[in-house]
N, C-alpha and C positions, 0 to 999 in steps of 0.2 A: 455415758452411763445413765444420765437422766432420761434419755430417750428409751432405754431398755426398761427402766423401772416404771415408766408411764405407758408408752405405746404398747409394749409387749404384754404387760400385765393386764391392760385393758382388753387387748385382743384375745388373750387367753380366757378371760371370763366370758367374752361374747361368743367364743367358739366352743364352749363346753358341751353344748347340746350336739353340735356337729361331730365332735370327737367320739360321742357315744356310738355313732354308726360307723365312722371311719376315723379311727384314732390318729391324731397328729398332735404331739405335745409341743410343737413349735408353731406358734401363730403365723398365719400367712401374711407376708408383706404385699403380695399382689392384691389380696382382698382389702388390706388397709389402704392401698393407693387407688382402689377401684379400677384395677387393671387385670382382673382375674382372667378375662378372656384371652389375654396375651401371655399368660404364664407358659414358658417353654416346657418341653417334655423333660421328665426327670432323667438323671444320668443312667438309670437302670441298675445302679450299684446299691448293695445293701451290706452294712456291717452289723453283725449281731455279736454283742459282747456278753459273755456268760461268766458270772463270778460265783465261785464256790465259797459259801459263807463259813464252811467248817475249817478253812485253812487260815492260819496266821501268816499273812504275806508281808515280807520285809518292805520297808518304806522304799528302798531302791527299786524294787520290782513294781510297786504301785506307781511310782513316779514315771518309770520307763514305759509302763503300759499306757499311762495317760498320754504321754508324749507321742507314742505310736498311734493312738487314736486320733489325736489332733492332726498329725501329719497325714493320716490316711483320708480323713473326711474332706469332701469337696462339695461345692454347691450342687444341688440335685440329688445328693445321696440320702438314703434312708438309714437311720441309726437306731438300733434297738438294744435295750439293756435288760438282762435277766439276772436274777439272784436265785440261787438254790441252796438247799441245806437238807438235813434230815427232816422228816415230817413231824414237826413239833408244834406246840401251841403258838409260839411266837417266831418260828423259823420254818419257812416253807418256800416253795418256788413262786416267784412273782415276776411279772413283766413290769419293771419299774419305769421304763421310758420307751417311747416309740414315736419318733419324730422324723420329719423330712426337711432337710435344708433345701431351699428353693434355688433354682438356677438363676443366673444373672440374665437380664434382658439386654442382649447384644445385637439384635436385629435392627439395623439402621433404618430400614424402611418403616418399621413399626414405631421406633423411637421418634422419627421425624414427624409422625402424625399425632403425637401425644402432647398434652399441655405441659409446660415447664414445671408447674407446681406438682403435678402427678408424678412426673419423672424424678423430681427432686425428692419427694417423699419415698418413692420406691427405692431409689438408689441408697438413700440414707438408711432405710429400714433393712435392706439386704446387707449393707455393710456391717450393721450391728446385730443382725440375726445370728451370726456365728458366735458372737459374745454371749448372747442369750443361751444358745445351745451349750456352750462350754460351761457356763455357770450352772445351768439346770442339770445337764447330764453329769458333769464333773462332781457336783454336790451329791447326787444320788449314788454315783459310783463309789465315792469315798466312804459313804455310810454302809455300803454293801459288804465290805470286808469284815472279817472277824476281829473283834477287839482283843486286847491282850488277856483280859480276864475270861473270855468266852471259852467254853469247853464242850463242843458238840461231838460226841463220840462217833456217831454214825454219819455216813456220807452216801447219799443216793445219787451217784453220778450217772449211772446207766439209765435209770428210770427218768431222771431229770432231762437228760439229753433226748430221750425218745419223746418226751412231752414237748420240749422246745421244737423239735422237728415237726411234730403234728400241729403245733400252734402256727407254724409258718407255711403250712401247705398251700394256703390260698394266696400267698405272696406272689406278686407279678414281677418282681425284680428279676433281671437276667443275669446278674453277677452277684454271687453270694460269698461273703467272707465271714467266717466264724472265728472269734477270738475268745478262747477259753482260758480263764485264769483259775487254775486248780492244781492240787497235788496229784490228781488222776489216780488216787488210791481209793478204790471202791471198798466200802465197809458197810454192808447192808445185809438184809435177809437173803438177797440173791446170791451174794458171794462176798468174801472178804479177802483182801490182799495182805492181810496180817495173820500172824500166828504167834501166840505167846507174847503179844504186845510188840512184836517186831515185824518189819516188812518181810514177807516171804518171797522166795523166788518162784514166780508163776510160770506156767507153761502157756505160751500164747495160743497154740492150737487148741489145747484142751479147754482153756478159758473161753475162747471164742465159740466153741461148740456148746458150752454151757449157756452162753449168752443167747445163741440161736434157739436152743431148746426152751428157754424161758421167754422167748418172743421179745427180746430186748433190743433187737436191731432197730435202727431209725432210718429215715430217708432225708438226707441233707441236700438233695437236689443238685448234686455236683459241686457243693460248696468247697472253697479252699479253707482249710482249717489250720489255725495257729494256736499253740499252747504255750502258756507261761506258767511257771510254778511247779512243774512236774517233779515229784519226789521231794518236795519241800520238807525240811526237818523242823519239827517243833523243838526248839532248844530246851524246853522244860520237860520233854519226854525222855523216858529211859529207852535204851536200845535204839537210838536214833541214827545209827550209821546206815548209809545207803551205798552199797557196793556198785561198781560199774556194771557188773553182770546183772544185778537186779534191775538197774535202770535200763539196760539194753533190752531185757525181756519185757519190761513195762512198756517201753516205746514200741516194741514189735507187736505186742497185743493191740495197743491202741491204733497203730497203723493199719493192722488187719481189720479191726472193728470199723474204722471209718471207711475203709475201702468197701467192706460188706454193707455199709450203711449209705452208699452212694455219696461219699465224700472223699476228699484228697487231703491227707495230713501233710502239709507243706513243711512245717517246722515244729519240733517238739522241744521246747525250752525247758531244760532240766538243771536249774530252775529258770535261768534267764533266757528270754527270747532275743536272739542276736541277729535276726533278720527283720526286714521291714514288712509290715502288713501289705498285702496286695490284693 
């Protein structure tokens, strides 16, 4: 841990200017070991985690979601964290983290031609880079969820998803996975899935047509999409019952929406996600 608090914090400060042009919140071990020219190609995989700050997520789902992320991420992956809310003074969409875990140097021919000290520094740094990622990303993720006393009435899910997809248009990754932690209950000027303070039974076809008319479709570049928290009930709210029929219609709408937005809804956790990210 001492290595993390010294090496990685030093590298983070030295790389601040470079991040302005090409953001990477995880300092490079290959740069640290002066072996940048031997950095292997990335995995081509990208995980985008999107957290809805308007939802009070139970601790069990928070912990399960974090373990899902840790199991999914591998050396060479890019990992991005977004937080969104209604557009308020202190609550708005932000890209909180954007970092790349570096691949291991496994090419024997290259390793045989490097100095022992350089390889030692590289291997030690790469071994602890994941701990730095977990501490940095995990801390920001934990702060992204609504606190018990928070009460944000509006939820701009559709607009936020469109903005996230636009933000990622220039991404060169070949495999995209989106992990969305939200109740998936739009409540904005575009539309509201509530009526009389209770969740209403929506028409998937009619709602999708409204989304198209308001130009709210996105382009997720063929991403695999996983949802946790769908239909979550605020235990302090009145009329908090969610029927199976309501949840079925909710899932049907979002499945159609993601298909129309060039994405594939793999699993709709209502509220727990019971499959592994892939």
